C-alpha positions in Angstrom: -31.9 23.2 42.6 -35.3 24.2 43.1 -37.6 22.0 45.5 -40.0 19.9 44.4 -43.2 19.2 46.6 -43.0 15.7 48.0 -46.4 14.1 47.4 -47.2 11.1 49.7 -49.8 9.7 47.5 -47.6 9.4 44.2 -45.4 6.2 44.1 -41.8 6.5 45.4 -39.5 5.7 42.6 -36.0 5.9 42.1 -34.5 8.7 39.8 -38.0 10.2 39.7 -36.4 13.7 39.7 -35.4 13.0 36.2 -37.7 14.4 33.5 -40.1 11.9 31.9 -38.4 12.3 28.4 -34.9 11.7 30.0 -36.2 8.6 31.7 -37.6 7.3 28.6 -34.3 7.9 26.8 -32.2 6.2 29.7 -34.3 3.4 30.8 -35.6 0.2 28.8 -37.5 -0.8 32.2 -38.3 2.3 34.5 -37.6 1.8 38.3 -40.7 0.3 40.1 -42.5 1.8 43.0 -40.3 1.3 46.1 -43.2 0.8 48.7 -44.8 -2.0 46.6 -42.3 -4.4 48.3 -44.3 -7.1 49.7 -41.7 -8.9 51.8 -38.7 -8.1 53.7 -36.4 -9.4 51.1 -38.0 -7.4 48.5 -37.5 -4.2 50.8 -34.1 -5.2 51.3 -33.3 -5.4 47.7 -35.2 -1.9 47.2 -33.0 -0.2 49.5 -30.0 1.3 47.9 -28.3 4.5 49.2 -29.4 5.4 52.7 -28.7 8.6 54.1 -27.8 9.0 57.8 -28.4 12.1 59.7 -28.1 13.3 63.4 -31.4 13.0 64.8 -31.1 16.7 66.3 -30.5 18.1 62.9 -32.9 21.0 62.7 -33.7 21.2 59.2 -33.0 17.4 57.8 -36.5 16.2 58.0 -37.7 19.6 56.3 -35.3 19.2 53.5 -36.3 15.4 53.0 -40.0 15.8 53.4 -40.2 19.1 51.5 -38.7 17.7 48.3 -35.2 19.5 48.6 -33.4 16.1 48.5 -35.4 14.2 45.8 -32.7 11.6 45.3 -33.1 10.5 48.9 -35.4 7.4 49.0 -34.4 6.2 52.5 -33.1 7.9 55.6 -31.9 7.3 59.1 -32.3 9.7 62.0 -29.5 8.9 64.3 -29.8 8.8 68.4 -26.6 6.9 68.8 -23.1 7.9 67.7 -24.1 10.7 65.7 -25.1 13.0 68.5 -23.7 13.9 72.1 -25.1 12.3 75.1 -26.2 15.9 76.2 -28.1 16.2 72.9 -30.3 12.7 73.4 -33.4 14.7 74.6 -33.3 17.2 71.8 -32.8 14.4 69.3 -35.7 12.4 70.7 -38.1 15.2 70.6 -37.2 16.1 67.0 -37.7 12.4 66.0 -41.2 13.0 67.3 -41.5 15.9 65.3 -40.5 14.0 62.2 -43.1 11.3 62.9 -45.7 13.9 63.2 -44.7 15.6 60.0 -45.1 12.0 58.2 -48.3 11.7 59.7 -49.6 15.1 58.2 -48.3 14.1 54.8 -50.0 10.6 54.9 -53.3 12.1 56.2 -53.1 14.8 53.5 -52.5 12.2 50.6 -54.5 9.4 52.0 -51.4 7.3 51.2 -47.7 6.9 52.4 -46.8 5.4 48.8 -44.6 8.5 48.0 -42.9 9.1 51.1 -39.1 8.0 51.5 -38.3 5.3 54.1 -37.8 6.7 57.4 -35.7 4.7 60.1 -34.3 5.5 63.6 -31.0 4.6 65.0 -31.5 3.9 68.7 -28.9 2.9 71.3 -29.8 -0.2 73.0 -33.1 -2.3 73.6 -34.0 -0.6 76.5 -33.8 2.8 74.9 -35.9 1.2 72.0 -38.6 0.1 74.4 -38.6 3.8 76.1 -39.1 5.3 72.6 -41.9 3.1 71.7 -43.7 4.4 74.9 -42.7 8.0 73.9 -43.9 7.6 70.4 -47.2 5.9 71.2 -49.3 5.5 67.9 -46.8 7.5 66.0 -44.6 4.5 65.7 -46.9 3.5 63.0 -45.4 6.1 60.8 -41.8 4.8 61.2 -40.5 2.0 58.7 -38.0 0.5 61.1 -35.1 0.7 63.5 -31.5 0.6 63.4 -29.8 -1.4 65.9 -26.3 -0.6 66.7 -23.2 -2.8 68.2 -24.7 -6.1 67.2 -22.8 -9.2 67.8 -23.7 -12.7 69.0 -26.1 -11.2 71.7 -28.2 -8.3 71.7 -30.3 -8.7 68.4 -33.2 -10.8 70.1 -34.6 -8.1 72.3 -35.0 -5.8 69.3 -36.7 -8.4 67.5 -39.1 -9.1 70.1 -39.9 -5.5 70.8 -40.4 -5.1 66.9 -42.8 -8.1 66.6 -44.8 -6.7 69.8 -45.3 -3.4 67.9 -46.8 -5.1 64.9 -50.5 -4.4 66.0 -52.3 -1.8 64.4 -49.4 -1.3 61.5 -49.9 -1.7 57.8 -46.4 -3.3 57.5 -43.8 -4.5 59.8 -41.6 -2.6 62.0 -38.3 -3.6 60.3 -35.1 -4.1 62.3 -31.8 -3.3 60.5 -29.0 -4.7 62.6 -25.6 -2.9 62.3 -22.7 -5.8 62.6 -20.0 -4.2 64.9 -19.8 -6.0 68.1 -16.2 -7.1 69.1 -17.3 -10.8 69.4 -18.4 -10.6 65.6 -15.4 -8.6 64.9 -12.8 -11.1 66.4 -11.6 -14.3 64.7 -11.8 -16.2 67.4 -15.7 -15.5 68.1 -17.0 -14.5 64.8 -18.2 -17.8 63.5 -20.2 -18.4 66.6 -21.6 -14.8 66.6 -22.6 -15.2 62.9 -24.2 -18.5 63.5 -26.3 -16.9 66.3 -27.2 -14.0 63.8 -28.3 -16.4 61.3 -30.6 -18.2 63.6 -32.1 -14.8 64.6 -32.7 -14.0 61.1 -34.2 -17.4 60.1 -36.8 -17.0 63.1 -37.7 -13.4 62.3 -37.0 -13.0 58.6 -40.0 -11.0 58.0 -38.5 -8.3 60.4 -35.1 -8.0 58.9 -34.9 -6.6 55.2 -31.1 -6.2 55.4 -28.1 -6.1 57.7 -25.6 -3.4 57.7 -21.8 -3.4 58.2 -20.3 -0.9 60.8 -17.1 -0.4 59.0 -16.1 2.7 61.1 -16.6 0.9 64.4 -14.9 -2.2 62.9 -11.8 -0.2 61.6 -11.6 1.5 65.1 -11.1 -1.8 66.9 -7.6 -2.1 65.1 -7.1 2.0 65.3 -7.5 2.1 61.6 -9.2 4.4 59.3 -9.0 3.8 55.5 -7.5 7.0 53.5 -9.0 8.7 50.7 -7.4 6.4 47.9 -8.3 3.2 49.4 -11.4 1.3 49.6 -12.7 -0.7 52.6 -11.5 -3.9 50.7 -7.9 -2.7 50.9 -8.3 -2.9 54.9 -7.6 -6.5 55.4 -9.4 -7.1 58.6 -12.6 -5.5 57.4 -12.4 -7.3 54.0 -12.2 -10.5 55.8 -15.3 -9.8 57.9 -17.2 -8.7 55.0 -16.3 -12.0 53.2 -17.6 -14.0 56.3 -20.8 -12.0 56.7 -21.7 -12.7 52.8 -20.7 -16.5 53.7 -23.2 -16.8 56.2 -25.9 -14.3 55.7 -25.7 -13.9 51.9 -26.1 -17.7 51.0 -29.0 -19.4 49.1 -31.6 -20.5 49.5 -32.7 -17.5 51.8 -30.4 -14.8 51.5 -30.5 -11.4 53.4 -29.5 -8.1 51.7 -26.1 -7.0 53.3 -25.5 -3.3 53.0 -22.1 -1.8 52.1 -20.1 0.3 54.8 -20.1 3.9 54.8 -18.4 6.3 52.5 -17.1 9.2 54.7 -15.2 11.3 52.3 -16.7 14.4 50.5 -13.2 16.1 49.5 -9.9 15.4 50.2 -6.4 15.6 48.7 -5.4 12.5 46.7 -2.1 10.9 46.3 -2.6 8.3 43.7 -3.9 8.7 40.2 -7.8 8.3 39.8 -9.0 4.8 38.5 -11.6 6.0 36.3 -10.9 5.7 32.6 -11.8 8.4 30.3 -13.1 6.3 27.4 -16.4 5.3 29.1 -16.9 8.9 29.7 -16.4 9.9 26.1 -18.4 7.0 25.1 -21.4 8.2 27.2 -21.0 12.0 26.9 -18.9 12.8 23.8 -16.9 15.9 24.4 -18.5 16.6 27.7 -17.2 13.4 29.1 -13.8 14.9 30.3 -15.5 17.5 32.4 -18.0 15.0 34.0 -15.1 12.6 35.1 -13.0 15.6 36.4 -16.0 16.6 38.6 -16.2 13.1 40.0 -12.6 12.9 40.6 -12.4 16.4 42.3 -15.4 15.4 44.8 -13.8 12.3 45.7 -16.7 10.2 44.1 -14.4 8.2 41.9 -13.7 6.3 45.1 -17.5 6.1 46.1 -18.1 4.6 42.7 -15.3 1.9 42.9 -16.1 0.9 46.4 -19.9 0.7 45.4 -19.1 -1.5 42.5 -16.8 -3.6 44.6 -19.7 -4.1 47.2 -21.7 -5.3 44.3 -19.0 -7.7 43.0 -18.5 -9.0 46.7 -22.3 -9.8 47.3 -23.3 -6.6 49.1 -26.4 -4.3 48.2 -27.0 -0.7 49.0 -24.7 1.7 51.1 -24.8 4.0 53.8 -24.2 7.6 53.0 -23.4 10.8 54.8 -24.4 13.3 52.3 -27.3 13.7 50.0 -25.1 14.1 46.9 -23.9 10.7 47.3 -27.2 8.9 46.8 -27.6 9.4 43.1 -24.1 7.9 42.6 -24.7 4.8 44.9 -28.1 4.1 43.3 -26.8 4.6 39.6 -24.1 1.8 40.4 -27.1 -0.4 41.2 -29.1 0.0 38.1 -29.2 -3.0 35.8 -27.6 -2.8 32.5 -29.4 -4.2 29.3 -26.9 -6.9 29.0 -27.5 -7.9 32.5 -31.1 -8.0 32.2 -31.1 -10.0 29.3 -28.6 -12.6 30.6 -30.8 -13.0 33.8 -34.0 -13.5 31.7 -32.2 -16.0 29.4 -30.9 -18.1 32.6 -34.2 -18.1 34.1 -35.9 -19.1 30.9 -33.4 -21.9 30.4 -34.0 -23.1 34.2 -37.6 -23.1 33.4 -37.0 -25.2 30.2 -34.5 -27.5 31.6 -31.9 -26.3 29.2 -28.1 -26.6 29.6 -25.4 -24.1 29.1 -25.6 -21.4 26.5 -24.3 -18.0 25.5 -26.1 -14.6 25.5 -27.1 -13.3 22.2 -24.0 -11.9 20.5 -21.8 -14.3 22.6 -20.7 -11.7 25.2 -21.4 -14.0 28.0 -21.8 -17.8 29.1 -24.7 -18.6 30.9 -25.0 -21.7 32.9 -28.7 -22.0 34.3 -28.3 -23.8 37.5 -25.3 -21.9 39.1 -26.4 -18.7 37.5 -30.0 -18.7 38.5 -29.5 -17.2 42.0 -27.7 -14.4 40.4 -30.6 -14.0 37.9 -33.3 -13.8 40.5 -31.4 -11.2 42.6 -30.7 -9.4 39.4 -34.5 -9.2 38.5 -35.0 -7.9 42.1 -32.7 -5.2 41.6 -34.1 -4.3 38.2 -37.4 -3.7 39.8 -36.1 -1.1 42.4 -33.5 0.5 40.0 -34.8 -0.1 36.6 -33.0 -1.4 33.3 -30.8 0.7 31.2 -31.3 1.0 27.3 -28.5 -1.1 25.4 -26.8 2.0 24.4 -26.2 3.5 27.8 -24.2 2.7 31.0 -24.8 3.7 34.4 -22.7 6.8 34.0 -25.5 8.3 32.2 -27.3 8.9 35.5 -24.5 11.0 37.0 -24.6 14.0 34.7 -28.3 15.5 35.3 -27.9 18.5 37.6 -31.5 17.7 39.3 -30.4 14.7 41.4 -30.5 16.2 44.9 
């Protein structure tokens, strides 16, 4: 795939690597400008697939900022578990170079509107504080910091440091906590840990666009690692943790976006039959449908799609990825179908009019305005970031174009 020059002044939009005529064919409502998010909640709703890369990777920033990964709209440069202790200094130096490269892009274009979101995963609050001193005014080029190993304690220092760095910035320095501390994982202490996290969120809601769940670390506490043919929801202890996180952090009236755990497979041998049905692919692609399906199954992407759809069904939004090719699949699974969009609009219209239960045009779905209103509001936020498909298309239509990065 040929690289396309990334222009900081052109609005960052999901699926912008598709030709205009393809976007017009697929979308009833195109994805909106991602950096137009005016609040932490809107930003959390705009983050879909987030690529993690070791901070000492010599070419990751070059590929990202040079347009070689056009499907990547958010990236984390990791200074924690992804690199060895002996490589920490090199990773920190590389992050400085990333921030300088971002500044050059912004100065050349006069705007950061077209640049992907850049985050750095640090090790501890003390490490974060030291990095702020190292970065100086370059920290204004960073969108946020990923805070690892968060449990009942440990989040407050990150939030206080981020709040203190607010001066001189055109936006908040976001904190993305990764929930993977032992007190948060263990049943005996989880309730208290989640309550403390909720209190911190309520006090600093403008700094926390989303929380992330550390599926790898959590599984490791029990010596577990999900096999290729299973999703994280088949790992009972982690599934229970996810449910409790959604219960506390995802509830109305002030929910926070909760990101799905990392999918760590690229290719692997399988034991069970794939769960992707053939008919939807034939409906979307005709005779080519079987080949598109086979490519997904061969590359372990059927598991990624299934887990992402289960994430959404369980109240999670977005997902950590480890390979740039995964982004298009995760983001495609978040696109709003035309039926969802019409249903959400009908629910919100009924709420405004004070109407009772009704059905969507054609009778495909019952709408009950009061209980469905929170879902409808979240669906409209998702539509802004990911777009709305034409009635004749499913999200599968976004999986075929070869220029997805």
